[in-house]
Backbone as ProteinMPNN parsed JSONL, in Angstrom:
{"seq_chain_A": "MRYFACTLIGLALIVASCVAIAYSVYQLLQIGTCASGGPYQVARECPDGTERLGLVIPVAVMTMLIGLGLYAARGRAPGSDRDPRPGMGLVIMWCGLFFGIAFASFWGVWGPDAAPGPGGKLGGLIIGFLFVPMGIGGALMFWFMGPSTAGGLKSVGIGAGDLWKMTRAAGSGEVGRMMDATIGTPATGTAAGGGDAVSEIERADRLRREGAITDAEFERLKKEALNRL", "coords_chain_A": {"N_chain_A": [[0.678, -1.603, 0.326], [1.796, 1.256, 0.873], [3.846, 1.493, -1.183], [1.977, 1.574, -3.635], [0.892, 4.211, -2.731], [2.56, 6.042, -2.396], [4.119, 6.451, -4.751], [2.44, 7.507, -6.733], [0.672, 9.626, -4.945], [4.077, 10.639, -5.275], [4.594, 11.206, -8.192], [2.05, 12.69, -8.699], [2.469, 15.071, -7.532], [4.78, 15.715, -9.055], [4.033, 15.894, -12.028], [2.152, 17.602, -11.706], [3.029, 20.172, -10.904], [4.977, 20.237, -12.664], [3.218, 21.534, -15.012], [2.315, 23.342, -14.071], [4.394, 25.149, -13.776], [5.151, 25.219, -16.049], [2.902, 26.34, -18.06], [2.696, 28.734, -16.326], [4.787, 30.127, -17.205], [4.33, 30.105, -20.365], [2.397, 32.043, -19.867], [3.433, 34.47, -18.853], [5.403, 34.927, -20.867], [3.761, 35.47, -23.007], [2.914, 38.32, -21.734], [5.155, 39.565, -21.711], [8.095, 41.882, -21.217], [7.809, 44.18, -18.497], [7.159, 46.366, -15.62], [6.041, 47.14, -12.449], [5.688, 49.872, -10.213], [7.296, 52.344, -7.904], [10.799, 53.102, -8.308], [11.079, 51.231, -10.595], [9.437, 51.584, -12.767], [7.969, 51.578, -15.777], [7.781, 52.167, -19.056], [5.159, 50.659, -19.7], [2.98, 49.385, -18.067], [2.91, 46.057, -15.908], [0.359, 43.954, -16.25], [-2.905, 42.773, -14.209], [-2.035, 40.782, -12.11], [0.476, 39.329, -12.706], [2.052, 39.185, -10.784], [1.342, 36.994, -9.456], [1.574, 34.752, -11.173], [4.44, 34.8, -11.09], [4.673, 34.014, -8.136], [3.869, 31.342, -8.976], [5.688, 29.899, -9.665], [8.018, 29.384, -7.691], [6.742, 28.019, -5.338], [6.042, 25.696, -6.697], [8.261, 24.928, -7.635], [8.885, 24.002, -4.877], [6.871, 22.065, -4.105], [7.198, 20.229, -6.076], [10.022, 19.182, -5.321], [8.939, 18.246, -2.98], [6.912, 16.162, -3.916], [9.444, 14.316, -5.261], [11.051, 13.693, -2.493], [8.706, 11.657, -1.838], [8.026, 9.624, -3.768], [10.889, 8.85, -3.649], [10.473, 7.715, -1.342], [9.269, 5.326, -1.689], [10.418, 3.004, -1.577], [10.97, -0.961, -2.123], [9.028, -2.429, -4.864], [5.781, -4.358, -4.513], [6.823, -8.332, -3.565], [8.865, -7.835, -4.971], [12.201, -8.297, -4.955], [14.129, -5.831, -5.604], [15.759, -2.891, -5.109], [14.582, -0.148, -5.29], [15.41, 1.939, -8.542], [17.012, 4.926, -7.548], [17.808, 6.752, -8.994], [15.944, 7.584, -10.745], [13.826, 8.558, -9.742], [14.433, 11.629, -9.702], [15.234, 11.664, -12.536], [12.442, 11.636, -13.825], [11.672, 14.44, -12.367], [13.637, 16.102, -13.415], [13.703, 16.092, -16.341], [10.317, 16.51, -16.782], [10.634, 19.073, -15.763], [12.276, 20.647, -16.917], [12.006, 19.86, -19.886], [9.439, 20.702, -19.828], [9.261, 22.997, -19.58], [10.912, 24.328, -22.049], [8.918, 23.248, -24.031], [6.645, 25.234, -22.967], [7.967, 27.326, -23.564], [8.475, 27.093, -26.485], [5.744, 27.022, -27.185], [4.452, 29.438, -26.621], [5.69, 31.097, -28.056], [5.803, 30.148, -30.741], [3.363, 29.055, -30.86], [-0.331, 27.791, -31.877], [-2.107, 30.099, -30.467], [-0.173, 31.929, -29.582], [0.966, 34.983, -28.468], [3.035, 36.583, -28.021], [5.036, 38.862, -25.556], [5.898, 42.265, -25.647], [9.549, 41.955, -25.9], [8.968, 38.697, -25.443], [9.253, 36.986, -27.396], [12.021, 36.807, -28.184], [13.02, 36.068, -25.822], [11.724, 33.492, -25.341], [12.474, 32.239, -27.067], [15.132, 31.689, -26.376], [14.762, 30.39, -23.755], [13.794, 27.993, -24.658], [15.349, 26.575, -26.678], [17.989, 26.712, -25.098], [16.739, 25.027, -22.744], [16.143, 22.399, -23.82], [18.575, 21.052, -24.683], [19.609, 21.12, -21.562], [17.864, 19.498, -20.371], [18.21, 16.845, -21.951], [21.108, 16.352, -21.376], [20.9, 16.309, -18.51], [18.766, 14.421, -17.625], [20.317, 11.55, -18.882], [22.329, 11.958, -17.519], [21.494, 11.548, -14.646], [20.278, 8.939, -14.995], [22.377, 7.554, -16.425], [24.46, 7.486, -14.201], [23.258, 7.36, -11.579], [22.142, 4.888, -10.7], [24.66, 3.316, -10.974], [26.66, 4.529, -9.58], [24.735, 4.556, -6.369], [24.749, 1.675, -6.223], [27.266, 0.717, -6.123], [28.449, 2.021, -3.718], [26.958, 0.816, -2.011], [27.764, -1.654, -1.99], [30.0, -2.003, -1.06], [29.286, -0.707, 1.983], [28.497, 1.248, 2.272], [26.733, 4.619, 3.799], [24.286, 6.924, 3.493], [25.696, 8.544, 5.987], [27.961, 7.588, 6.795], [29.023, 8.925, 3.846], [28.663, 11.47, 4.629], [30.122, 11.674, 6.961], [32.74, 11.122, 5.68], [33.329, 13.254, 3.964], [33.837, 15.712, 6.023], [35.566, 14.188, 7.23], [37.412, 14.797, 5.287], [39.487, 17.441, 5.161], [40.972, 17.435, 7.53], [42.562, 15.143, 6.946], [41.877, 12.502, 7.446], [40.867, 10.23, 5.972], [41.748, 7.943, 5.109], [41.453, 6.727, 7.63], [38.873, 6.627, 7.942], [37.866, 5.489, 6.142], [38.887, 3.14, 6.291], [38.124, 2.296, 8.624], [34.921, 2.323, 7.85], [35.009, 0.278, 6.25], [36.301, -1.48, 6.195], [39.222, -3.692, 7.043], [40.317, -5.861, 4.57], [41.225, -8.961, 5.809], [44.188, -10.785, 5.393], [44.567, -13.687, 5.366], [41.959, -14.729, 4.864], [41.057, -14.662, 2.105], [41.292, -16.36, 0.652], [39.238, -18.215, 1.318], [36.744, -20.278, 0.511], [34.07, -19.392, 1.661], [34.372, -16.522, 1.251], [34.365, -16.186, -1.38], [32.256, -17.414, -2.302], [30.274, -15.159, -1.016], [31.496, -13.135, -2.242], [30.517, -13.357, -4.868], [28.032, -13.839, -4.834], [27.48, -10.882, -3.886], [28.568, -9.749, -6.083], [26.785, -10.601, -7.776], [24.113, -9.421, -7.463], [24.349, -6.773, -7.718], [24.88, -6.954, -10.548], [22.391, -7.454, -10.896], [20.915, -4.954, -9.958], [21.846, -3.542, -11.653], [23.887, -2.425, -11.089], [26.494, -3.019, -12.508], [27.571, -4.507, -15.211], [27.051, -7.285, -17.171], [29.134, -8.389, -18.136], [31.097, -7.219, -16.288], [30.021, -9.062, -14.353], [31.061, -11.378, -14.473], [33.671, -11.321, -14.988], [34.404, -10.577, -12.279], [33.245, -12.93, -10.965], [34.768, -14.788, -11.973], [37.437, -14.68, -11.22], [37.019, -14.036, -8.644], [36.802, -17.326, -8.116], [38.636, -18.104, -9.133], [40.548, -17.857, -6.864], [40.365, -19.792, -4.932]], "CA_chain_A": [[0.17, 0.011, -0.044], [2.72, 2.272, 1.085], [5.047, 1.483, -2.509], [1.441, 2.555, -4.464], [0.456, 5.736, -2.175], [3.966, 7.266, -2.297], [4.26, 5.928, -6.316], [1.04, 7.704, -7.185], [0.959, 10.76, -4.74], [5.006, 11.371, -5.79], [4.392, 11.197, -9.47], [1.304, 13.553, -9.252], [2.828, 15.773, -7.277], [5.842, 16.541, -9.66], [3.403, 16.295, -13.067], [1.54, 19.002, -11.248], [4.11, 21.322, -10.731], [5.676, 20.686, -14.015], [2.149, 21.465, -15.6], [1.975, 24.653, -13.009], [5.46, 26.007, -14.068], [5.102, 25.544, -17.502], [1.87, 27.083, -17.943], [2.959, 30.323, -15.685], [5.897, 30.525, -18.07], [3.689, 30.73, -21.197], [1.52, 33.151, -19.72], [4.576, 35.221, -18.747], [5.908, 34.953, -22.15], [2.538, 36.418, -23.137], [2.736, 39.359, -20.619], [6.348, 39.963, -22.241], [8.447, 42.637, -20.144], [7.025, 45.225, -17.724], [7.626, 46.725, -14.294], [5.281, 48.173, -11.792], [5.706, 50.568, -8.77], [8.663, 52.904, -7.781], [12.154, 53.438, -8.854], [11.087, 50.297, -11.7], [8.232, 51.938, -13.321], [8.668, 51.862, -17.09], [6.623, 52.624, -19.592], [4.905, 49.426, -19.854], [2.85, 48.289, -16.643], [2.357, 44.58, -15.538], [-1.215, 43.984, -15.757], [-2.703, 42.346, -12.805], [-1.921, 38.952, -11.817], [1.369, 39.12, -13.033], [2.544, 38.827, -9.777], [0.948, 35.368, -8.877], [2.258, 33.791, -12.058], [5.74, 34.435, -10.763], [4.786, 33.244, -7.728], [3.384, 30.323, -8.613], [7.016, 28.81, -10.097], [8.889, 28.736, -6.677], [5.868, 27.335, -5.065], [5.815, 24.76, -7.348], [9.265, 23.956, -7.178], [8.884, 23.464, -3.779], [6.223, 20.969, -4.299], [7.947, 19.208, -7.212], [10.269, 18.427, -4.396], [7.989, 17.067, -2.016], [6.485, 15.219, -4.578], [10.305, 13.903, -5.193], [10.595, 12.678, -1.373], [7.644, 10.636, -1.554], [8.536, 8.81, -4.798], [12.207, 8.408, -3.641], [10.636, 6.689, -0.181], [8.301, 4.204, -1.808], [10.541, 1.216, -1.183], [10.654, -1.943, -3.097], [7.844, -3.041, -5.141], [5.607, -5.643, -3.453], [6.766, -9.047, -4.63], [9.952, -7.608, -5.477], [13.855, -7.961, -4.316], [15.017, -5.494, -6.316], [15.633, -1.958, -4.662], [14.241, 1.397, -6.776], [16.778, 3.164, -8.989], [17.735, 6.368, -6.726], [18.071, 8.243, -9.958], [14.831, 7.265, -11.367], [12.741, 10.368, -9.35], [16.034, 12.398, -10.524], [15.272, 12.065, -13.801], [11.056, 12.246, -13.972], [11.55, 15.517, -12.004], [14.112, 16.973, -14.564], [12.614, 16.143, -17.742], [9.386, 17.017, -16.54], [10.807, 20.687, -15.593], [13.265, 21.496, -18.64], [11.294, 19.832, -21.546], [8.14, 21.08, -19.958], [9.39, 24.881, -19.952], [11.011, 24.653, -22.854], [7.674, 22.599, -24.574], [5.972, 25.98, -23.319], [8.785, 28.495, -24.574], [7.977, 27.145, -28.116], [4.428, 27.01, -27.85], [4.524, 29.958, -26.161], [6.107, 31.575, -29.697], [5.026, 29.175, -31.916], [2.074, 28.163, -30.858], [-1.922, 29.045, -32.621], [-2.829, 31.253, -30.375], [1.059, 32.431, -29.385], [0.913, 36.646, -28.748], [4.148, 37.314, -27.188], [4.788, 40.731, -25.298], [7.675, 42.804, -25.929], [10.928, 40.601, -25.752], [8.691, 37.813, -25.236], [9.379, 36.048, -28.324], [12.989, 36.732, -27.859], [13.204, 35.346, -24.553], [11.029, 32.054, -25.122], [13.583, 31.25, -27.65], [16.471, 31.353, -25.82], [14.786, 29.546, -22.948], [13.356, 26.514, -25.073], [16.482, 25.993, -27.184], [18.367, 26.155, -23.918], [16.747, 23.953, -21.833], [16.349, 21.433, -24.275], [20.003, 19.971, -23.846], [19.913, 20.726, -20.583], [17.171, 18.479, -20.095], [18.434, 15.815, -21.973], [21.999, 16.049, -20.292], [20.632, 16.074, -17.235], [18.786, 12.673, -18.143], [21.33, 10.712, -18.924], [23.635, 11.347, -16.268], [21.366, 10.523, -13.128], [19.751, 7.624, -15.687], [23.674, 6.517, -15.868], [25.201, 7.798, -12.859], [22.382, 7.358, -10.453], [21.958, 3.451, -10.229], [26.161, 2.739, -10.862], [27.089, 5.215, -7.976], [24.4, 3.716, -5.551], [25.116, 0.131, -6.158], [28.819, 0.781, -6.09], [28.867, 2.124, -2.081], [25.958, -0.047, -1.024], [28.126, -3.15, -2.144], [31.098, -1.53, -0.009], [28.688, -0.81, 2.959], [28.741, 3.062, 2.602], [25.432, 4.874, 3.528], [24.687, 8.174, 3.048], [26.269, 9.105, 6.876], [29.203, 7.754, 6.19], [29.594, 10.092, 3.255], [28.793, 13.289, 5.557], [31.299, 11.473, 8.072], [33.963, 11.196, 5.083], [33.654, 14.535, 3.55], [33.911, 16.246, 7.155], [37.569, 14.344, 7.402], [38.47, 15.027, 4.136], [40.035, 18.848, 5.411], [41.76, 16.948, 8.468], [43.466, 14.171, 6.63], [41.543, 11.311, 8.0], [39.975, 10.17, 4.933], [42.052, 6.685, 4.827], [41.19, 6.18, 8.572], [37.53, 6.755, 8.337], [37.52, 4.373, 5.182], [39.251, 1.473, 6.728], [36.836, 2.019, 9.563], [33.612, 1.919, 7.415], [34.708, -0.611, 4.995], [37.196, -2.741, 7.318], [40.092, -4.124, 5.977], [40.192, -7.883, 4.96], [42.266, -10.242, 6.158], [44.906, -11.721, 4.481], [44.184, -15.182, 5.504], [40.589, -15.575, 4.616], [40.657, -14.04, 1.394], [41.287, -17.392, -0.378], [38.229, -19.24, 1.992], [35.66, -20.736, 0.113], [33.116, -18.688, 2.056], [34.419, -15.381, 1.303], [34.592, -16.295, -2.948], [30.689, -17.006, -2.415], [30.262, -13.891, -0.514], [31.498, -12.035, -3.336], [30.093, -13.634, -6.175], [26.601, -13.091, -4.325], [27.085, -9.44, -4.006], [28.612, -8.932, -7.67], [25.155, -10.807, -8.864], [23.278, -8.54, -6.623], [25.154, -5.756, -8.045], [24.563, -6.984, -11.501], [20.933, -7.216, -10.936], [20.567, -3.867, -9.297], [21.972, -2.569, -12.771], [25.403, -1.509, -10.809], [27.712, -3.52, -13.125], [27.211, -4.986, -16.263], [27.296, -9.064, -17.484], [30.417, -8.949, -18.487], [31.769, -7.464, -15.331], [29.848, -9.922, -13.29], [31.439, -12.679, -15.052], [34.871, -11.006, -14.706], [34.357, -10.861, -10.757], [32.847, -14.203, -10.531], [36.203, -15.766, -12.31], [38.488, -13.918, -10.238], [36.993, -14.92, -6.916], [36.676, -18.508, -8.25], [40.225, -18.458, -9.015], [40.98, -17.668, -5.611], [39.726, -20.909, -4.292]], "C_chain_A": [[1.127, 1.344, 0.226], [3.001, 2.958, -0.556], [3.845, 2.454, -3.395], [0.672, 3.43, -3.998], [1.432, 6.93, -2.579], [4.414, 7.206, -4.14], [3.595, 7.693, -6.832], [0.741, 9.221, -7.073], [2.566, 11.616, -5.198], [5.043, 11.742, -7.457], [2.874, 12.3, -9.686], [1.436, 14.653, -9.152], [4.067, 16.695, -8.664], [4.965, 16.713, -11.342], [2.902, 17.593, -12.725], [2.112, 20.056, -11.394], [4.593, 21.603, -11.736], [4.749, 21.612, -14.836], [2.306, 22.956, -15.319], [3.081, 25.492, -13.738], [5.493, 26.589, -15.799], [4.399, 26.646, -18.046], [1.87, 28.977, -17.123], [3.98, 30.818, -16.839], [5.161, 30.688, -19.825], [2.615, 31.952, -20.91], [2.325, 34.607, -19.488], [5.066, 35.605, -20.426], [4.542, 35.951, -23.158], [2.285, 37.905, -23.233], [4.072, 40.417, -21.601], [7.058, 40.852, -20.859], [7.932, 43.86, -19.812], [7.601, 45.375, -16.352], [6.656, 47.388, -13.742], [5.821, 48.853, -10.74], [7.29, 51.23, -9.063], [9.364, 53.09, -8.749], [11.819, 52.604, -10.549], [9.968, 50.658, -12.805], [8.697, 52.336, -14.86], [7.056, 52.201, -18.048], [5.483, 51.758, -19.786], [4.364, 48.77, -18.379], [2.854, 47.26, -16.774], [1.155, 44.581, -15.434], [-1.248, 43.045, -14.738], [-2.781, 40.706, -12.935], [-0.767, 38.334, -12.515], [2.011, 38.607, -12.03], [2.29, 36.644, -8.778], [1.264, 34.583, -9.795], [3.807, 33.647, -11.092], [5.559, 34.141, -9.436], [4.749, 31.933, -7.439], [4.625, 29.367, -9.088], [7.78, 28.212, -8.888], [8.356, 27.725, -5.876], [5.471, 25.942, -5.304], [7.403, 23.911, -7.43], [9.349, 23.331, -5.979], [7.857, 21.793, -3.779], [6.212, 19.685, -4.759], [8.926, 18.573, -5.94], [10.019, 17.516, -3.456], [7.564, 15.934, -2.505], [8.146, 14.025, -4.503], [10.511, 13.307, -4.227], [9.846, 11.825, -1.596], [7.996, 9.616, -2.1], [9.347, 7.66, -4.741], [11.982, 7.054, -1.975], [9.481, 5.572, -0.263], [8.644, 2.889, -1.651], [10.543, 0.258, -2.545], [9.216, -2.313, -3.424], [7.371, -4.349, -4.534], [5.767, -6.898, -4.518], [8.294, -9.054, -5.6], [11.271, -7.589, -4.458], [14.677, -7.468, -4.66], [15.107, -3.682, -5.685], [15.313, -1.145, -5.883], [15.455, 1.466, -7.111], [16.421, 4.536, -8.288], [17.549, 7.425, -7.988], [17.011, 8.574, -10.552], [14.027, 8.555, -11.325], [13.49, 11.464, -9.81], [15.004, 12.819, -11.664], [13.711, 12.239, -14.609], [11.52, 13.817, -13.861], [12.643, 16.677, -12.852], [13.654, 16.822, -15.806], [11.537, 16.724, -17.633], [9.385, 18.887, -16.268], [11.195, 21.137, -16.363], [12.988, 21.101, -19.513], [9.954, 20.448, -21.343], [8.403, 22.696, -20.278], [9.76, 24.668, -21.297], [9.957, 24.561, -23.782], [6.89, 24.144, -23.893], [6.759, 27.129, -23.751], [8.308, 28.645, -26.194], [6.601, 27.642, -28.413], [3.667, 28.64, -27.527], [4.935, 31.578, -27.483], [5.8, 31.252, -30.236], [3.474, 29.133, -31.901], [0.83, 29.096, -31.427], [-2.302, 29.954, -32.302], [-1.829, 32.274, -29.59], [0.888, 33.911, -29.648], [1.889, 36.958, -28.072], [4.288, 38.603, -27.017], [6.118, 40.667, -25.923], [8.69, 42.225, -25.344], [10.4, 39.028, -25.174], [8.844, 36.517, -26.243], [10.979, 35.577, -28.224], [13.217, 35.636, -26.62], [12.922, 33.672, -24.748], [11.703, 31.647, -26.177], [14.881, 30.78, -27.166], [16.248, 30.515, -24.987], [14.743, 28.262, -23.385], [14.581, 26.384, -26.015], [17.776, 25.864, -26.181], [17.913, 25.002, -23.448], [16.416, 22.476, -22.474], [17.383, 20.705, -24.079], [20.269, 20.005, -22.704], [19.396, 19.429, -20.24], [17.434, 16.928, -20.802], [20.026, 15.762, -21.083], [21.82, 15.37, -18.898], [19.884, 14.487, -16.829], [19.374, 11.886, -17.735], [22.23, 10.873, -18.324], [22.981, 11.242, -15.078], [20.808, 9.504, -13.76], [21.038, 6.792, -15.389], [24.561, 6.755, -15.143], [24.739, 6.753, -12.05], [22.57, 5.693, -9.78], [23.568, 2.798, -9.89], [26.584, 3.184, -9.578], [26.416, 4.573, -6.85], [24.69, 2.476, -5.173], [26.326, 0.189, -6.22], [29.432, 1.249, -4.416], [27.463, 1.31, -1.927], [26.548, -1.343, -1.164], [29.113, -2.932, -1.406], [30.334, -1.242, 1.537], [28.776, 0.609, 3.344], [27.473, 3.881, 2.682], [25.767, 6.086, 3.457], [25.059, 9.263, 4.756], [27.617, 8.91, 6.975], [29.668, 8.842, 5.256], [29.838, 11.259, 3.942], [30.063, 12.831, 6.349], [32.983, 11.507, 7.007], [34.385, 12.725, 4.514], [33.883, 15.713, 4.651], [35.28, 15.734, 7.407], [38.297, 14.623, 6.453], [39.414, 16.625, 4.607], [40.537, 18.622, 6.637], [42.907, 15.69, 8.277], [43.35, 13.246, 6.886], [40.819, 10.725, 7.148], [40.332, 8.359, 5.034], [41.859, 5.862, 5.964], [39.829, 6.014, 8.322], [37.174, 5.712, 6.883], [37.959, 3.078, 5.417], [37.89, 1.499, 8.064], [35.462, 1.683, 9.403], [33.77, 0.802, 6.756], [35.679, -1.714, 5.734], [38.148, -3.22, 5.958], [40.09, -5.707, 5.527], [41.376, -8.08, 5.101], [42.728, -10.989, 4.836], [44.629, -13.384, 4.086], [43.05, -15.792, 5.248], [40.225, -15.167, 3.334], [40.723, -15.443, 0.386], [40.416, -18.518, 0.171], [37.518, -19.385, 0.958], [34.409, -19.878, 0.468], [33.375, -17.349, 1.84], [34.485, -15.163, -0.319], [33.03, -16.48, -3.186], [30.12, -15.905, -2.134], [30.061, -13.195, -1.81], [31.043, -12.27, -4.81], [28.343, -13.372, -5.755], [26.557, -11.89, -4.49], [27.449, -9.031, -6.013], [27.196, -9.339, -8.389], [24.27, -9.968, -8.053], [23.842, -7.514, -7.428], [24.477, -5.438, -9.94], [22.997, -6.867, -11.522], [19.973, -5.896, -10.853], [21.044, -2.83, -10.727], [23.452, -1.636, -12.259], [26.324, -1.42, -12.053], [26.848, -4.086, -14.004], [27.407, -6.769, -16.504], [28.471, -9.097, -17.489], [31.396, -8.739, -17.65], [31.258, -8.291, -14.551], [30.737, -11.297, -13.286], [32.937, -12.727, -14.818], [35.46, -11.263, -13.219], [33.573, -11.977, -10.372], [34.253, -15.239, -10.532], [37.18, -15.459, -11.516], [38.052, -14.743, -8.819], [36.886, -16.45, -7.14], [37.786, -18.99, -8.455], [40.925, -18.494, -7.908], [40.735, -18.451, -4.477], [40.756, -21.633, -4.035]], "O_chain_A": [[0.943, 2.383, -0.407], [2.71, 4.045, -1.054], [4.127, 3.572, -3.828], [-0.345, 3.65, -4.654], [1.272, 8.106, -2.907], [5.09, 8.131, -4.588], [4.226, 8.697, -7.162], [0.581, 10.007, -8.006], [2.56, 12.823, -5.436], [5.677, 12.751, -7.767], [2.643, 12.679, -10.834], [0.99, 15.473, -9.955], [4.088, 17.878, -9.004], [5.29, 17.746, -11.928], [3.19, 18.595, -13.379], [1.616, 20.939, -12.094], [4.796, 22.768, -12.076], [5.336, 22.525, -15.417], [2.42, 23.748, -16.254], [2.71, 26.521, -14.304], [5.704, 27.633, -16.417], [4.935, 27.682, -18.441], [1.223, 29.989, -17.391], [3.852, 31.953, -17.298], [5.69, 31.589, -20.475], [2.138, 32.655, -21.801], [1.879, 35.68, -19.894], [4.93, 36.734, -20.898], [4.707, 36.972, -23.825], [1.778, 38.576, -24.132], [3.95, 41.57, -22.013], [6.706, 40.617, -19.703], [7.596, 44.638, -20.704], [8.456, 44.585, -15.951], [6.226, 48.328, -14.41], [6.698, 48.16, -10.223], [8.132, 50.923, -9.906], [8.946, 53.241, -9.897], [12.195, 53.167, -11.577], [9.742, 49.837, -13.695], [9.555, 53.176, -15.128], [5.867, 52.371, -17.777], [4.556, 52.466, -20.179], [4.984, 47.953, -17.698], [2.797, 46.994, -17.975], [0.68, 45.219, -14.495], [-0.246, 42.493, -14.284], [-3.366, 39.855, -13.604], [-0.785, 37.166, -12.902], [2.605, 37.547, -12.231], [2.793, 35.776, -8.064], [1.309, 33.419, -9.395], [4.178, 32.614, -10.536], [6.7, 33.803, -9.119], [5.173, 31.328, -6.454], [4.543, 28.153, -8.896], [8.153, 27.04, -8.83], [9.003, 26.717, -5.591], [4.843, 25.189, -4.56], [7.623, 22.705, -7.322], [9.829, 22.2, -5.907], [8.277, 20.679, -3.468], [5.715, 18.622, -4.386], [8.6, 17.452, -5.55], [10.552, 16.45, -3.148], [7.671, 14.853, -1.925], [8.07, 13.018, -3.798], [10.315, 12.108, -4.426], [10.466, 10.762, -1.562], [8.313, 8.631, -1.433], [9.235, 6.498, -5.133], [12.694, 6.121, -1.603], [8.909, 5.047, 0.692], [7.905, 1.906, -1.582], [10.222, 0.603, -3.682], [8.346, -2.486, -2.57], [8.117, -5.242, -4.132], [5.32, -6.93, -5.664], [8.701, -9.817, -6.477], [11.314, -6.974, -3.393], [15.833, -7.859, -4.496], [14.047, -3.166, -6.04], [15.625, -1.336, -7.059], [16.434, 1.202, -6.413], [15.406, 5.127, -8.656], [17.224, 8.61, -7.916], [16.894, 9.729, -10.96], [13.665, 9.319, -12.22], [12.835, 12.306, -10.425], [14.266, 13.8, -11.761], [13.625, 12.792, -15.705], [11.736, 14.473, -14.88], [12.432, 17.889, -12.873], [13.095, 17.819, -16.264], [11.469, 17.686, -18.399], [8.485, 19.696, -16.495], [10.656, 22.156, -16.795], [13.499, 21.68, -20.471], [9.27, 20.748, -22.321], [7.794, 23.392, -21.09], [8.768, 24.835, -22.006], [9.794, 25.562, -24.48], [6.098, 24.334, -24.816], [6.127, 27.987, -24.368], [7.964, 29.612, -26.874], [6.235, 28.343, -29.356], [2.603, 28.993, -28.037], [4.443, 32.705, -27.546], [5.057, 32.044, -30.815], [2.659, 29.179, -32.822], [0.744, 30.321, -31.509], [-2.802, 30.795, -33.049], [-2.292, 33.265, -29.025], [0.684, 34.271, -30.807], [1.609, 37.854, -27.276], [3.92, 39.461, -27.819], [6.923, 39.86, -26.386], [8.621, 42.002, -24.135], [11.175, 38.27, -24.591], [8.613, 35.344, -25.946], [11.307, 34.391, -28.186], [13.582, 34.469, -26.763], [13.703, 32.789, -24.394], [11.565, 30.436, -26.348], [15.516, 29.771, -27.473], [17.098, 29.625, -24.933], [15.395, 27.379, -22.827], [14.702, 25.181, -25.787], [18.582, 24.965, -26.42], [18.54, 23.962, -23.652], [16.419, 21.481, -21.749], [17.29, 19.712, -23.358], [21.085, 19.169, -22.315], [20.075, 18.457, -19.907], [16.935, 15.931, -20.279], [20.02, 15.056, -20.074], [22.32, 14.376, -18.372], [20.301, 13.661, -16.017], [19.293, 11.387, -16.613], [23.143, 10.051, -18.398], [23.716, 10.824, -14.182], [20.697, 8.658, -12.873], [21.123, 5.833, -14.621], [25.641, 6.216, -15.384], [25.292, 5.687, -11.777], [23.017, 5.405, -8.669], [23.806, 2.046, -8.944], [26.833, 2.438, -8.631], [27.19, 3.94, -6.13], [24.873, 2.143, -4.002], [26.597, -0.956, -6.581], [30.538, 0.93, -3.98], [26.966, 2.104, -1.128], [25.998, -2.256, -0.549], [29.314, -3.975, -0.784], [31.046, -1.707, 2.426], [29.056, 1.057, 4.456], [26.929, 3.954, 1.58], [26.91, 6.538, 3.381], [24.775, 10.461, 4.78], [28.411, 9.824, 7.198], [30.536, 9.632, 5.626], [30.867, 11.934, 3.93], [31.023, 13.6, 6.384], [34.076, 11.826, 7.474], [35.502, 13.233, 4.612], [34.146, 16.796, 4.128], [36.163, 16.521, 7.749], [39.523, 14.731, 6.492], [40.38, 16.599, 3.845], [40.689, 19.707, 7.198], [43.789, 15.345, 9.064], [44.359, 12.546, 6.8], [39.698, 10.603, 7.642], [39.406, 7.549, 5.038], [41.953, 4.639, 5.862], [39.543, 4.846, 8.587], [36.034, 5.255, 6.8], [37.518, 2.068, 4.869], [36.953, 0.711, 8.188], [34.789, 1.054, 10.22], [32.742, 0.154, 6.563], [35.434, -2.909, 5.568], [38.033, -3.199, 4.733], [39.826, -6.607, 6.324], [42.369, -7.519, 4.637], [42.184, -11.487, 3.85], [44.533, -14.009, 3.03], [42.891, -17.011, 5.307], [39.008, -15.223, 3.16], [40.099, -15.399, -0.674], [40.604, -19.658, -0.253], [37.624, -18.403, 0.224], [33.663, -19.635, -0.481], [32.444, -16.695, 2.309], [34.655, -13.996, -0.671], [32.485, -15.852, -4.094], [29.344, -15.491, -2.995], [29.026, -12.798, -2.345], [31.202, -11.473, -5.734], [27.596, -12.713, -6.478], [25.657, -11.49, -5.229], [26.829, -8.356, -6.835], [26.616, -8.697, -9.265], [23.181, -10.269, -8.542], [23.222, -7.849, -8.438], [23.948, -4.45, -10.451], [22.492, -6.059, -12.301], [18.859, -5.703, -11.341], [20.697, -1.655, -10.848], [23.938, -0.626, -12.766], [26.801, -0.407, -12.564], [25.641, -4.216, -13.798], [28.106, -7.33, -15.659], [29.005, -9.935, -16.762], [32.422, -9.418, -17.69], [32.082, -8.521, -13.665], [31.0, -12.037, -12.338], [33.514, -13.774, -14.523], [36.495, -11.859, -12.919], [33.183, -11.905, -9.207], [34.68, -16.035, -9.696], [37.829, -16.434, -11.136], [38.566, -15.679, -8.206], [36.878, -16.993, -6.035], [38.094, -20.127, -8.095], [41.96, -19.16, -7.897], [40.822, -18.059, -3.313], [40.623, -22.717, -3.467]]}, "name": "protein", "num_of_chains": 1, "seq": "MRYFACTLIGLALIVASCVAIAYSVYQLLQIGTCASGGPYQVARECPDGTERLGLVIPVAVMTMLIGLGLYAARGRAPGSDRDPRPGMGLVIMWCGLFFGIAFASFWGVWGPDAAPGPGGKLGGLIIGFLFVPMGIGGALMFWFMGPSTAGGLKSVGIGAGDLWKMTRAAGSGEVGRMMDATIGTPATGTAAGGGDAVSEIERADRLRREGAITDAEFERLKKEALNRL"}
C-alpha cells in the first residue's frame, strides 16, 4: 500500500508542478517585459495577476521536491527483491521541468494562439533552445550514473551518514582512517576461503541485478573469485 500511495502521490505532485510551471512561463511570455511601481516604473506597466504568475514557480518547485521525496521513499515494489533505482525520480523531475519549460516557451512563441509581449519572443526562444539540451544531458547523467553510484557505494557498505563523515574528515586528512573504519580492511588469511568467494559472487550478482555492473563485469568478478579458491 505504501509503495503504490507514495508512487502515485509523488508522481502526481511532480507532474502537476511541471504543468503549473510551464503554464506560468507561457503566460509570462504573453505578457512580455514590464514593471510596476517605485523606481522600476517603465512605460509599460504589468497587468494584474503578473505577481501571482511569478509566485507560482517557486511554490511549484517546492511542491515538486516534496513529490520527489515521496517517490523516493516508496521502497521496493510488492513481491520484488530489487531496490528502486535512486536516480529514477530525479530523471522524471528533471525531464518534466526542463522539457516542460522548453515546450511552454516554444508554444508561447510559435503556438496557434501565441501573442508574445515585448521581448517575449526572443526570451522564449532562448529559454526553449537552452532547456532542451539541459534536459537531455541531465536525464542521461542521472539515468546512467545514479544506479551505478548508489550500487557501488552500497556494495562496500557506505551509507549517506558515512559519506557525510568522510566529507568532514577530508579537510583533516583522516579519510584513510574513515575508509578503513567504514569498509573494513580484509584479512589476508581469509581471501582464499571458499566462504569469501561465495560472498563475493553473491554480492556481484546483486550488483548485476541492480544495474550497477554489466553482465561482463559480473563474469569477470566471478572468475576472479573462483580463481582464489
